DRENPA-3360 file (N, C-alpha, C; in nm, 2 decimals, always signed):
BEGIN
1 = MEDRRIIT = -6.41/-5.08/+14.91/-6.53/-5.09/+14.99/-6.58/-5.23/+14.97 ~ -6.63/-5.29/+15.08/-6.69/-5.42/+15.08/-6.82/-5.43/+14.99 ~ -6.84/-5.54/+14.93/-6.96/-5.56/+14.85/-7.09/-5.53/+14.93 ~ -7.10/-5.58/+15.05/-7.22/-5.56/+15.13/-7.25/-5.41/+15.15 ~ -7.14/-5.33/+15.17/-7.16/-5.19/+15.19/-7.20/-5.12/+15.06 ~ -7.14/-5.17/+14.95/-7.18/-5.11/+14.82/-7.33/-5.14/+14.79 ~ -7.37/-5.27/+14.82/-7.51/-5.31/+14.80/-7.60/-5.22/+14.89 ~ -7.56/-5.20/+15.02/-7.64/-5.12/+15.11/-7.66/-4.98/+15.05;
9 = HFLERNEE = -7.55/-4.92/+14.99/-7.56/-4.79/+14.93/-7.66/-4.79/+14.82 ~ -7.66/-4.90/+14.74/-7.76/-4.91/+14.63/-7.90/-4.91/+14.69 ~ -7.92/-4.99/+14.80/-8.05/-5.01/+14.86/-8.10/-4.87/+14.92 ~ -8.00/-4.79/+14.97/-8.04/-4.66/+15.03/-8.04/-4.55/+14.92 ~ -8.02/-4.59/+14.79/-8.02/-4.50/+14.68/-7.91/-4.39/+14.69 ~ -7.80/-4.43/+14.75/-7.69/-4.35/+14.76/-7.60/-4.36/+14.64 ~ -7.58/-4.25/+14.57/-7.50/-4.25/+14.44/-7.36/-4.29/+14.46 ~ -7.30/-4.29/+14.58/-7.17/-4.34/+14.61/-7.16/-4.49/+14.56;
17 = ALKAAQDK = -7.27/-4.56/+14.56/-7.27/-4.70/+14.52/-7.22/-4.72/+14.38 ~ -7.25/-4.63/+14.29/-7.21/-4.63/+14.15/-7.06/-4.62/+14.14 ~ -7.01/-4.52/+14.21/-6.86/-4.50/+14.20/-6.79/-4.62/+14.27 ~ -6.84/-4.67/+14.38/-6.77/-4.78/+14.44/-6.77/-4.91/+14.36 ~ -6.89/-4.93/+14.29/-6.90/-5.05/+14.20/-6.81/-5.03/+14.08 ~ -6.80/-4.91/+14.03/-6.71/-4.88/+13.91/-6.57/-4.90/+13.96 ~ -6.53/-4.85/+14.07/-6.39/-4.86/+14.12/-6.35/-5.01/+14.14 ~ -6.44/-5.08/+14.20/-6.41/-5.22/+14.24/-6.41/-5.32/+14.12;
25 = YGQYCYSI = -6.52/-5.30/+14.04/-6.54/-5.40/+13.94/-6.54/-5.35/+13.79 ~ -6.51/-5.22/+13.78/-6.51/-5.17/+13.64/-6.42/-5.23/+13.54 ~ -6.30/-5.26/+13.59/-6.20/-5.32/+13.50/-6.24/-5.47/+13.47 ~ -6.29/-5.54/+13.57/-6.34/-5.67/+13.55/-6.45/-5.68/+13.44 ~ -6.55/-5.58/+13.46/-6.66/-5.58/+13.36/-6.61/-5.54/+13.22 ~ -6.51/-5.44/+13.22/-6.46/-5.40/+13.09/-6.39/-5.52/+13.02 ~ -6.32/-5.60/+13.09/-6.25/-5.71/+13.03/-6.34/-5.81/+12.97 ~ -6.46/-5.84/+13.04/-6.56/-5.93/+12.99/-6.61/-5.87/+12.86;
33 = ANNILTNP = -6.66/-5.75/+12.86/-6.72/-5.68/+12.74/-6.62/-5.68/+12.63 ~ -6.49/-5.64/+12.66/-6.39/-5.63/+12.55/-6.35/-5.76/+12.49 ~ -6.36/-5.87/+12.57/-6.33/-6.00/+12.51/-6.44/-6.04/+12.41 ~ -6.56/-6.00/+12.44/-6.67/-6.03/+12.35/-6.68/-5.93/+12.23 ~ -6.66/-5.81/+12.26/-6.68/-5.70/+12.15/-6.56/-5.66/+12.08 ~ -6.44/-5.68/+12.14/-6.31/-5.63/+12.09/-6.32/-5.49/+12.04 ~ -6.39/-5.40/+12.11/-6.41/-5.26/+12.07/-6.41/-5.18/+12.20 ~ -6.30/-5.10/+12.23/-6.30/-5.03/+12.35/-6.42/-4.94/+12.38;
41 = QDSEECVN = -6.46/-4.87/+12.28/-6.57/-4.78/+12.30/-6.70/-4.85/+12.33 ~ -6.73/-4.96/+12.26/-6.85/-5.04/+12.29/-6.84/-5.10/+12.43 ~ -6.72/-5.15/+12.46/-6.70/-5.21/+12.59/-6.72/-5.11/+12.70 ~ -6.67/-4.99/+12.69/-6.69/-4.89/+12.79/-6.84/-4.85/+12.80 ~ -6.91/-4.84/+12.69/-7.05/-4.82/+12.70/-7.13/-4.93/+12.77 ~ -7.09/-5.05/+12.75/-7.15/-5.16/+12.82/-7.12/-5.15/+12.97 ~ -7.00/-5.11/+13.01/-6.98/-5.09/+13.15/-7.07/-4.98/+13.21 ~ -7.09/-4.87/+13.14/-7.18/-4.77/+13.19/-7.32/-4.82/+13.19;
49 = DTLNVLWN = -7.36/-4.90/+13.09/-7.50/-4.95/+13.09/-7.51/-5.05/+13.21 ~ -7.41/-5.12/+13.24/-7.41/-5.21/+13.36/-7.44/-5.14/+13.49 ~ -7.37/-5.02/+13.50/-7.40/-4.94/+13.62/-7.54/-4.89/+13.63 ~ -7.59/-4.86/+13.51/-7.73/-4.81/+13.50/-7.83/-4.92/+13.54 ~ -7.80/-5.05/+13.49/-7.88/-5.16/+13.52/-7.88/-5.19/+13.67 ~ -7.76/-5.18/+13.73/-7.74/-5.20/+13.88/-7.83/-5.10/+13.95 ~ -7.82/-4.97/+13.91/-7.90/-4.87/+13.98/-8.05/-4.90/+13.97 ~ -8.10/-4.95/+13.86/-8.24/-4.97/+13.83/-8.29/-5.11/+13.89;
57 = TIPPTVPV = -8.20/-5.20/+13.92/-8.24/-5.33/+13.97/-8.21/-5.36/+14.12 ~ -8.13/-5.27/+14.18/-8.10/-5.29/+14.33/-8.16/-5.17/+14.39 ~ -8.26/-5.17/+14.47/-8.35/-5.28/+14.48/-8.44/-5.29/+14.36 ~ -8.52/-5.39/+14.35/-8.56/-5.49/+14.44/-8.46/-5.61/+14.46 ~ -8.38/-5.63/+14.36/-8.29/-5.74/+14.37/-8.18/-5.71/+14.47 ~ -8.14/-5.81/+14.55/-8.03/-5.80/+14.64/-7.93/-5.91/+14.61 ~ -7.83/-5.88/+14.53/-7.74/-5.99/+14.48/-7.66/-6.05/+14.60 ~ -7.64/-6.18/+14.59/-7.56/-6.25/+14.69/-7.41/-6.21/+14.66;
65 = SLKAYMGK = -7.37/-6.21/+14.53/-7.24/-6.17/+14.49/-7.25/-6.06/+14.40 ~ -7.20/-5.94/+14.43/-7.21/-5.83/+14.35/-7.12/-5.85/+14.22 ~ -7.00/-5.91/+14.24/-6.92/-5.94/+14.12/-6.99/-6.03/+14.02 ~ -7.05/-6.14/+14.07/-7.12/-6.23/+13.98/-7.24/-6.16/+13.91 ~ -7.31/-6.08/+13.99/-7.42/-6.01/+13.94/-7.38/-5.92/+13.83 ~ -7.28/-5.84/+13.85/-7.23/-5.75/+13.75/-7.17/-5.82/+13.63 ~ -7.11/-5.93/+13.65/-7.05/-6.02/+13.54/-7.16/-6.07/+13.45 ~ -7.27/-6.11/+13.51/-7.39/-6.16/+13.43/-7.45/-6.05/+13.35;
73 = IIRNLALG = -7.46/-5.93/+13.41/-7.52/-5.81/+13.34/-7.43/-5.77/+13.23 ~ -7.30/-5.75/+13.25/-7.21/-5.71/+13.15/-7.21/-5.81/+13.03 ~ -7.20/-5.93/+13.07/-7.19/-6.04/+12.96/-7.32/-6.03/+12.88 ~ -7.44/-6.03/+12.94/-7.56/-6.02/+12.86/-7.57/-5.89/+12.77 ~ -7.53/-5.78/+12.83/-7.53/-5.66/+12.75/-7.43/-5.67/+12.63 ~ -7.31/-5.72/+12.66/-7.21/-5.73/+12.55/-7.25/-5.83/+12.44 ~ -7.31/-5.94/+12.48/-7.36/-6.04/+12.39/-7.47/-5.98/+12.30 ~ -7.56/-5.90/+12.37/-7.67/-5.83/+12.29/-7.62/-5.73/+12.19;
81 = RYRSHHAG = -7.52/-5.66/+12.23/-7.46/-5.56/+12.14/-7.38/-5.63/+12.03 ~ -7.31/-5.74/+12.07/-7.24/-5.82/+11.97/-7.34/-5.87/+11.86 ~ -7.45/-5.93/+11.90/-7.55/-5.98/+11.81/-7.61/-5.87/+11.72 ~ -7.63/-5.76/+11.78/-7.69/-5.65/+11.69/-7.59/-5.60/+11.59 ~ -7.46/-5.60/+11.63/-7.35/-5.55/+11.54/-7.32/-5.65/+11.43 ~ -7.34/-5.78/+11.46/-7.29/-5.89/+11.37/-7.40/-5.97/+11.31 ~ -7.52/-5.92/+11.31/-7.64/-5.99/+11.25/-7.60/-6.03/+11.11 ~ -7.61/-6.15/+11.07/-7.58/-6.20/+10.94/-7.43/-6.22/+10.91;
89 = KRRNSLDV = -7.34/-6.18/+11.00/-7.20/-6.20/+10.98/-7.16/-6.33/+11.06 ~ -7.05/-6.39/+11.02/-7.00/-6.51/+11.09/-6.85/-6.51/+11.10 ~ -6.80/-6.60/+11.18/-6.66/-6.63/+11.19/-6.57/-6.53/+11.25 ~ -6.60/-6.48/+11.37/-6.50/-6.41/+11.44/-6.48/-6.48/+11.57 ~ -6.41/-6.42/+11.66/-6.36/-6.49/+11.78/-6.47/-6.54/+11.87 ~ -6.58/-6.46/+11.88/-6.69/-6.51/+11.97/-6.76/-6.63/+11.90 ~ -6.78/-6.62/+11.77/-6.84/-6.74/+11.70/-6.76/-6.86/+11.72 ~ -6.63/-6.85/+11.72/-6.54/-6.97/+11.74/-6.57/-7.03/+11.88;
97 = VLDELEEC = -6.57/-6.94/+11.99/-6.60/-6.98/+12.12/-6.73/-7.05/+12.13 ~ -6.84/-6.99/+12.07/-6.97/-7.05/+12.08/-6.98/-7.18/+12.00 ~ -6.91/-7.19/+11.89/-6.90/-7.32/+11.81/-6.83/-7.43/+11.89 ~ -6.73/-7.39/+11.97/-6.66/-7.49/+12.05/-6.75/-7.55/+12.16 ~ -6.83/-7.46/+12.22/-6.92/-7.51/+12.32/-7.04/-7.59/+12.27 ~ -7.08/-7.56/+12.14/-7.19/-7.63/+12.08/-7.16/-7.78/+12.07 ~ -7.03/-7.82/+12.07/-7.00/-7.96/+12.07/-7.06/-8.04/+12.18 ~ -7.08/-7.97/+12.30/-7.13/-8.04/+12.41/-7.26/-7.98/+12.46;
105 = IPAESNAE = -7.29/-7.85/+12.43/-7.41/-7.79/+12.47/-7.48/-7.72/+12.35 ~ -7.58/-7.79/+12.29/-7.64/-7.73/+12.17/-7.72/-7.60/+12.21 ~ -7.74/-7.52/+12.11/-7.82/-7.40/+12.13/-7.97/-7.44/+12.15 ~ -8.04/-7.36/+12.23/-8.18/-7.38/+12.26/-8.26/-7.36/+12.13 ~ -8.35/-7.46/+12.09/-8.42/-7.44/+11.97/-8.57/-7.46/+11.99 ~ -8.61/-7.50/+12.10/-8.76/-7.51/+12.12/-8.79/-7.50/+12.27 ~ -8.92/-7.49/+12.30/-8.97/-7.47/+12.44/-8.92/-7.58/+12.53 ~ -8.92/-7.70/+12.48/-8.88/-7.81/+12.57/-8.73/-7.80/+12.61;
113 = ETANCKLL = -8.65/-7.76/+12.52/-8.51/-7.74/+12.55/-8.49/-7.62/+12.65 ~ -8.57/-7.52/+12.63/-8.56/-7.41/+12.72/-8.60/-7.45/+12.86 ~ -8.70/-7.53/+12.87/-8.74/-7.58/+13.00/-8.63/-7.66/+13.07 ~ -8.55/-7.73/+12.99/-8.44/-7.81/+13.05/-8.32/-7.72/+13.09 ~ -8.32/-7.59/+13.06/-8.21/-7.50/+13.09/-8.17/-7.51/+13.23 ~ -8.27/-7.51/+13.32/-8.24/-7.51/+13.47/-8.16/-7.64/+13.50 ~ -8.21/-7.75/+13.45/-8.14/-7.88/+13.48/-8.00/-7.87/+13.42 ~ -7.98/-7.82/+13.30/-7.85/-7.81/+13.24/-7.76/-7.73/+13.32;
121 = TELINNWL = -7.81/-7.61/+13.37/-7.73/-7.52/+13.45/-7.68/-7.59/+13.58 ~ -7.77/-7.67/+13.64/-7.73/-7.74/+13.76/-7.63/-7.85/+13.73 ~ -7.64/-7.92/+13.63/-7.55/-8.02/+13.59/-7.41/-7.96/+13.56 ~ -7.41/-7.85/+13.48/-7.28/-7.78/+13.45/-7.21/-7.73/+13.58 ~ -7.29/-7.68/+13.67/-7.23/-7.63/+13.80/-7.17/-7.75/+13.87 ~ -7.24/-7.86/+13.87/-7.19/-7.98/+13.94/-7.06/-8.03/+13.88 ~ -7.06/-8.03/+13.74/-6.94/-8.07/+13.67/-6.82/-7.97/+13.71 ~ -6.85/-7.84/+13.70/-6.75/-7.74/+13.73/-6.69/-7.76/+13.87;
129 = NSLDRPDR = -6.78/-7.79/+13.97/-6.74/-7.81/+14.10/-6.65/-7.94/+14.12 ~ -6.67/-8.03/+14.03/-6.59/-8.15/+14.03/-6.45/-8.13/+13.98 ~ -6.42/-8.02/+13.91/-6.29/-8.00/+13.85/-6.19/-7.94/+13.95 ~ -6.07/-7.96/+13.92/-5.96/-7.90/+14.00/-5.98/-7.75/+13.97 ~ -5.94/-7.67/+14.07/-5.95/-7.52/+14.06/-5.89/-7.47/+13.93 ~ -5.77/-7.50/+13.89/-5.71/-7.45/+13.77/-5.79/-7.48/+13.64 ~ -5.85/-7.60/+13.63/-5.93/-7.64/+13.52/-6.06/-7.56/+13.52 ~ -6.12/-7.54/+13.63/-6.24/-7.46/+13.64/-6.22/-7.32/+13.60;
137 = IIFLRRYY = -6.11/-7.26/+13.64/-6.08/-7.13/+13.61/-6.06/-7.11/+13.46 ~ -5.98/-7.19/+13.40/-5.96/-7.17/+13.26/-6.08/-7.20/+13.17 ~ -6.17/-7.29/+13.22/-6.29/-7.32/+13.15/-6.38/-7.20/+13.15 ~ -6.39/-7.14/+13.27/-6.48/-7.02/+13.28/-6.42/-6.90/+13.21 ~ -6.29/-6.89/+13.22/-6.22/-6.77/+13.15/-6.25/-6.78/+13.00 ~ -6.25/-6.91/+12.94/-6.27/-6.92/+12.80/-6.42/-6.91/+12.76 ~ -6.50/-6.98/+12.84/-6.64/-6.98/+12.79/-6.74/-6.89/+12.86 ~ -6.70/-6.83/+12.97/-6.78/-6.72/+13.03/-6.73/-6.59/+13.00;
145 = KCEPLSEI = -6.60/-6.57/+13.02/-6.54/-6.44/+12.99/-6.49/-6.42/+12.84 ~ -6.50/-6.53/+12.77/-6.46/-6.54/+12.62/-6.32/-6.49/+12.60 ~ -6.23/-6.53/+12.69/-6.09/-6.49/+12.67/-6.03/-6.57/+12.55 ~ -5.94/-6.51/+12.48/-5.88/-6.58/+12.36/-5.79/-6.69/+12.41 ~ -5.77/-6.79/+12.32/-5.68/-6.90/+12.36/-5.54/-6.86/+12.39 ~ -5.50/-6.75/+12.32/-5.36/-6.70/+12.35/-5.35/-6.66/+12.50 ~ -5.45/-6.60/+12.56/-5.44/-6.56/+12.70/-5.45/-6.69/+12.79 ~ -5.53/-6.78/+12.75/-5.54/-6.91/+12.83/-5.40/-6.98/+12.82;
153 = AKLLGVNE = -5.34/-6.98/+12.70/-5.21/-7.04/+12.69/-5.10/-6.98/+12.78 ~ -5.10/-6.84/+12.78/-5.01/-6.77/+12.87/-5.03/-6.81/+13.01 ~ -5.16/-6.82/+13.05/-5.19/-6.85/+13.19/-5.14/-6.99/+13.23 ~ -5.15/-7.09/+13.13/-5.11/-7.22/+13.15/-4.96/-7.24/+13.13 ~ -4.90/-7.14/+13.06/-4.75/-7.15/+13.04/-4.72/-7.25/+12.92 ~ -4.82/-7.26/+12.83/-4.80/-7.35/+12.71/-4.83/-7.27/+12.58 ~ -4.81/-7.34/+12.47/-4.84/-7.28/+12.34/-4.99/-7.29/+12.32 ~ -5.04/-7.22/+12.22/-5.19/-7.22/+12.19/-5.24/-7.36/+12.15;
161 = NKAAQKMH = -5.16/-7.44/+12.08/-5.20/-7.57/+12.05/-5.23/-7.66/+12.17 ~ -5.14/-7.65/+12.27/-5.16/-7.72/+12.39/-5.28/-7.67/+12.47 ~ -5.30/-7.54/+12.47/-5.42/-7.48/+12.53/-5.55/-7.53/+12.47 ~ -5.54/-7.54/+12.33/-5.66/-7.58/+12.26/-5.69/-7.73/+12.29 ~ -5.58/-7.81/+12.30/-5.60/-7.95/+12.34/-5.66/-7.96/+12.48 ~ -5.62/-7.88/+12.57/-5.67/-7.88/+12.71/-5.82/-7.84/+12.71 ~ -5.86/-7.74/+12.63/-6.00/-7.70/+12.62/-6.08/-7.81/+12.56 ~ -6.02/-7.88/+12.46/-6.10/-7.99/+12.40/-6.12/-8.10/+12.50;
169 = KLRKSLRE = -6.02/-8.13/+12.58/-6.04/-8.23/+12.69/-6.14/-8.19/+12.79 ~ -6.15/-8.07/+12.82/-6.25/-8.02/+12.92/-6.39/-8.03/+12.86 ~ -6.40/-7.99/+12.73/-6.53/-8.00/+12.67/-6.58/-8.15/+12.66 ~ -6.48/-8.23/+12.63/-6.51/-8.38/+12.62/-6.55/-8.43/+12.75 ~ -6.49/-8.39/+12.86/-6.52/-8.43/+12.99/-6.66/-8.38/+13.03 ~ -6.70/-8.26/+12.99/-6.83/-8.21/+13.02/-6.93/-8.29/+12.94 ~ -6.91/-8.32/+12.81/-7.00/-8.40/+12.73/-7.02/-8.53/+12.80 ~ -6.91/-8.60/+12.84/-6.92/-8.73/+12.90/-7.00/-8.72/+13.04;
177 = FLDKKGYE = -6.98/-8.62/+13.11/-7.05/-8.60/+13.24/-7.20/-8.58/+13.21 ~ -7.23/-8.50/+13.12/-7.38/-8.49/+13.08/-7.44/-8.62/+13.04 ~ -7.37/-8.69/+12.95/-7.42/-8.82/+12.91/-7.44/-8.92/+13.03 ~ -7.34/-8.92/+13.12/-7.35/-9.01/+13.23/-7.47/-8.97/+13.32 ~ -7.50/-8.84/+13.33/-7.61/-8.80/+13.41/-7.74/-8.81/+13.34 ~ -7.74/-8.86/+13.21/-7.86/-8.89/+13.14/-7.92/-8.76/+13.07 ~ -7.84/-8.66/+13.06/-7.88/-8.54/+12.99/-7.86/-8.56/+12.84 ~ -7.97/-8.56/+12.77/-7.97/-8.58/+12.62/-7.94/-8.45/+12.55;
185 = L = -7.84/-8.45/+12.47/-7.80/-8.33/+12.39/-7.87/-8.33/+12.26;
% end
């Protein structure tokens, strides 16, 4: 079923929307959650919670892209669950991904940095749009979907070391782009 039709079903409060969204994007959402949580039961619960959030937010929200909207919801839910399960613990796969990104994008620490979040988002989107499609895809798979380096390496047809080097070059490129645009880290 087309996304527009699914969204229309949500707007009409037709419960078929839930099944259609699950059928079309359930596996996509599950993979995002499982990359973050590495727990099938928690990941499945996040998928169910995502469907609940969709039901409660459409309307009034009418997403332009249902896939992107669901991806954002599932990612936020999975990260929230991850934080609650790992409070005080360190050094697992998600910590590694976040530490990699912190090289070029520091965590928000005050109100001024929070206010700059919109500018940073725009700059990162501009940088992503300047990349070749394959580089953009692997960057998003690593830092949005939190896919392990082993999966990125398979996608690239290289070993993990080469994939890590590629990701390092992309992060360096992002850092240089942000510097060039005058964004202070």
